[in-house]
N, C-alpha and C positions, 0 to 999 in steps of 0.2 A: 523356502517361501514364507515360513512362519517368521523367520528373522526379518525379512523384508516387511511383512505386515506390522511387526513391532516397531520397526524403524519409522514407517509412515505414521503410525498411530501416536508416536511420541511427539510429533509436531515439528521434528527437525526439517522435514521437507518444506513445510509452510514457512519456517524461518529462513531457509535457504532461498525459497522463491521470493519472499519479501525483500531479502537482501539483494538478490539479483535485479529485481525491478528497481529498487532504490538506486543501485549502482548505475544502471542503464540511464536513468533520468538524471542522475548527478553528472554523469559523463556528458550528456546532451547539454546540460546547463553550462558546464565548464567549456565545452566546445563553442557554444554561443558566446561565452564571456571572452574567450581568446579571439575568435574570428570577428565578432561584431563590436567589441568594446576595446580590447587591448591592442590588436594589430593595427587598426587605422591610425591611432596616435603614434604608435611606434613607426609605422610607415612614413608618417609626416615628418617625424623627427629625423628619419634617415633620408629625407629628401623626396618625399612623395612616393615611396615604394609600396607597392601592393604585393605582399608575399604570395598570395594565392594566385597571382598572375605569372609568377616565375615558372618557366617551363623550357624544356629543350624539345623542339619540334623535330621529330624523326621523319614524318611524312606529312606534308601539308594537306589540308582538306581541299577537296575540289567540289564546286557547286554542281557541275554536270560532268558526266563522263564524256569520253572522246566520241562515243557513238551518238551523243545527243539524246539519249533515251530518258533523260530527266533523273537518272540515278546520281546520287551524290556519294562522295567518299569522305568518311569522317577523318578528322585530323588524328594522327598518332603522335603522342607527345609524352615526355616524362615530366610530370608536374611536381618538381622538387619544392616549390613554394608551399604547396598544400602539405607536403611532408614536413616542412619547417613548422607550419602551424600545428600539425599533429604532435610534433615533439614538444612544443611549448605547452600544448594541452596536457600531454602526459606528465610533464614536470609539475604543472599546477595541481593536477589530480593527485600525483604522488605526494606532494607537499601537504595537501589537505588531508590525505589519509594518514600521513606521518603525524600531523598535529592531532588528529582524532585518536590515534592509537596512543599517543603520548598522554593525552588527557585521560583516556580510559585506564592506562596503567597507573597513573597517579591516583585516580579514584580507587582502583582495586587495591593499591598499596595502602592507602589510608584505611580502607575497610578492613583489610587483613591486620593492620597494626591495631586498630580499635578492637577487633575481635580478640587479639592476643592479649591486650591490656585488660580487657574486661574480666573481672573475677568470676571464676567458675563456681557456681553454687551447686553443691552436690544435690542430686535429685532426692526427693522425699522417699523414705522407705515404703515399699509396697505393703499391702495388707498382710501378705504371707511373711514378710520379714518382721513386721511388728508382732505378729502372732508367735513366730519362732523365738523372737527376743523375749517375749513374756514367758514362754514355756521354759526357755533356758534359765531365766531369772528364778522361776518357781522351782526348778530342779536344783538350783544352787542352794536354795533355802532348805 
């Protein structure tokens, strides 16, 4: 339990939560980009096709049941067009994350290179070291 408390107090949980929230909304933005901006022109270029309407109907929907009680039966279908949109969304998100990681790695590499090139200045001696050096020099005399 103590280890869990240390984990939470370090801030890792907050960083993970912020990352998850950002990823969720980033995914929503990309989904909207694909469905609302990219797919309509692609559909027009392919002859007026709307990918989200592609489906294989397994059981057609019925407005009223045979008994006439006002019950309706929903359509059962495989919506493979929505699946195509989801694949395109995934590819765009994956590419965006790839670019983000690539930029991060370049920045990290530059920072590590800069840190390696920087001359290391030895730390100033502590008061004890100064005193011990003076004592040593006095003993030599």
